[in-house]
C-alpha positions as CSV (number, residue, x, y, z in Angstrom):
1,M,0.1,-0.3,-0.2
2,E,1.4,3.2,-1.0
3,L,1.3,6.1,1.9
4,N,1.2,9.3,1.1
5,F,1.8,12.6,3.8
6,I,0.3,16.2,2.9
7,A,1.4,19.0,5.0
8,R,-0.5,22.5,5.0
9,H,0.7,25.0,7.4
10,T,3.3,22.8,9.0
11,E,6.1,20.3,8.7
12,I,5.8,16.6,9.0
13,T,8.5,15.2,11.2
14,D,10.3,11.8,10.7
15,R,9.1,10.6,14.1
16,F,5.5,11.1,13.0
17,R,6.1,9.5,9.8
18,N,7.4,6.7,11.8
19,Y,4.3,6.5,13.9
20,V,2.1,7.0,11.1
21,T,4.0,4.0,9.3
22,E,3.4,1.9,12.5
23,K,-0.3,2.3,13.3
24,V,-0.9,2.1,9.4
25,D,-0.5,-1.8,9.5
26,K,-3.8,-2.2,11.0
27,I,-5.3,-0.8,8.2
28,E,-3.9,-3.0,5.7
29,K,-4.8,-5.9,8.1
30,L,-8.8,-4.7,7.9
31,A,-9.1,-3.5,4.1
32,D,-9.7,-5.6,1.6
33,R,-7.3,-4.1,-0.5
34,P,-5.7,-0.9,0.1
35,L,-3.8,0.6,-2.8
36,E,-3.3,4.1,-1.2
37,L,-3.7,6.1,2.0
38,D,-3.1,9.8,1.9
39,V,-2.8,11.5,5.3
40,T,-3.0,15.3,5.1
41,V,-1.9,17.5,8.4
42,S,-3.2,21.0,8.6
43,K,-2.2,23.1,11.2
44,H,-5.2,25.3,12.5
45,H,-5.1,29.0,12.3
46,G,-7.6,31.4,14.5
47,G,-11.2,31.7,13.6
48,K,-12.9,28.2,14.1
49,G,-11.8,25.0,15.3
50,L,-9.1,24.9,18.0
51,V,-6.7,27.7,17.9
52,G,-3.2,26.3,16.9
53,G,-4.4,22.5,17.0
54,D,-3.8,20.1,14.3
55,H,-6.3,19.0,11.9
56,V,-5.9,15.4,10.0
57,E,-7.6,14.1,7.4
58,L,-7.1,10.6,6.5
59,T,-8.1,9.0,2.7
60,L,-8.5,5.5,2.2
61,V,-8.3,4.7,-1.7
62,E,-8.9,0.6,-2.5
63,A,-10.7,-1.4,-4.7
64,G,-14.2,-0.6,-3.2
65,P,-15.4,2.6,-1.9
66,V,-13.1,5.3,-0.7
67,V,-13.1,5.5,3.0
68,R,-12.5,8.5,4.5
69,A,-12.0,10.4,8.6
70,E,-11.0,13.3,9.9
71,S,-10.3,14.7,13.3
72,D,-8.9,17.5,15.5
73,G,-6.5,17.7,18.5
74,E,-4.3,19.5,20.4
75,D,-1.4,17.9,18.3
76,K,-0.5,15.8,15.2
77,Y,-0.5,12.4,17.3
78,A,-4.0,12.7,19.2
79,A,-5.6,14.1,16.1
80,F,-4.3,11.3,14.0
81,D,-5.3,8.8,16.6
82,L,-8.7,10.0,16.9
83,A,-8.9,9.4,12.9
84,M,-7.3,6.2,12.8
85,G,-10.0,5.0,15.4
86,R,-13.0,6.3,13.0
87,M,-11.3,5.0,9.8
88,M,-10.6,1.6,11.9
89,E,-14.5,1.7,12.9
90,Q,-15.8,1.9,9.3
91,L,-13.6,-0.3,7.7
92,R,-15.2,-3.2,11.2
93,R,-18.4,-2.3,10.1
94,A,-17.6,-2.8,6.1
95,R,-16.0,-6.2,7.0
96,D,-18.5,-6.9,9.1
97,K,-21.4,-6.6,6.6
98,K,-19.5,-9.1,4.2
99,K,-19.7,-11.9,6.6
100,V,-22.3,-14.9,6.5
101,H,-24.3,-14.5,10.0
102,H,-26.3,-17.9,9.7
103,N,-27.2,-20.0,12.2
104,G,-23.5,-19.0,14.1
105,H,-20.4,-21.1,12.8
106,Q,-22.4,-22.3,9.6
107,K,-22.8,-20.9,6.3
108,P,-25.3,-21.3,3.5
109,L,-25.0,-24.0,1.1
110,S,-24.2,-23.4,-2.1
111,I,-26.1,-24.7,-5.5
112,H,-22.8,-26.7,-6.5
113,E,-22.3,-28.2,-3.4
114,A,-25.9,-29.3,-3.2
115,S,-26.5,-30.6,-6.3
116,A,-23.4,-32.9,-5.9
117,D,-25.6,-35.7,-4.1
118,A,-28.6,-35.1,-6.1
119,F,-29.9,-32.2,-3.3
120,A,-30.5,-35.0,-0.8
121,Q,-29.6,-32.5,1.6
122,V,-32.5,-29.8,1.1
123,D,-35.1,-32.2,0.0
124,I,-35.5,-31.5,-3.5
125,V,-36.0,-34.5,-6.3
126,P,-34.6,-33.4,-9.9
127,A,-37.1,-33.8,-12.5
128,T,-35.9,-37.0,-14.8
129,P,-35.8,-36.3,-18.3
130,E,-39.1,-38.3,-18.7
131,D,-40.9,-36.3,-16.8
132,I,-40.1,-33.1,-18.6
133,E,-40.6,-34.0,-22.0
134,R,-43.8,-35.5,-20.5
135,I,-44.8,-32.1,-19.2
136,A,-43.7,-30.4,-22.6
137,K,-46.2,-32.4,-24.1
138,E,-49.1,-31.7,-22.0
139,V,-48.4,-28.1,-22.0
140,S,-47.8,-28.0,-25.7
141,A,-51.2,-30.5,-26.1
142,T,-53.2,-27.6,-23.9
143,K,-52.4,-24.6,-26.0
144,P,-54.6,-23.0,-28.4
145,S,-53.5,-23.2,-32.1
146,E,-52.2,-20.0,-33.3
147,A,-53.9,-20.2,-36.8
148,A,-54.8,-17.1,-38.4
């Protein structure tokens, strides 16, 4: 996964880069196929938000939808931790939606597995070719002829 740092009105130190690199391993484990993570750090000026506080935005580009999280904090480490927590929660929810939740540890039976032993597990008996031909003849005999 590619890791990009963007700084606005501040500098990104090597210590912060190392800190983020260590934490990003968690994202790689939860995300399906992460391609790129953009970490944007900006410094607040007076007027809105925290005066002199830092703002961190995380943007994860993966094969599916783009996942974003942002947060404000007294310093960039605190802001990053808050944004990271929000992103991890989004990724956990997305992964949980893809799980199969049927009777605990059981998974639904696929058509291939069910048909492997002639549908014995689901109490379905496949029609024989003779039955299909007989029904086709009955249906064609009951249709009115289309003479015009």
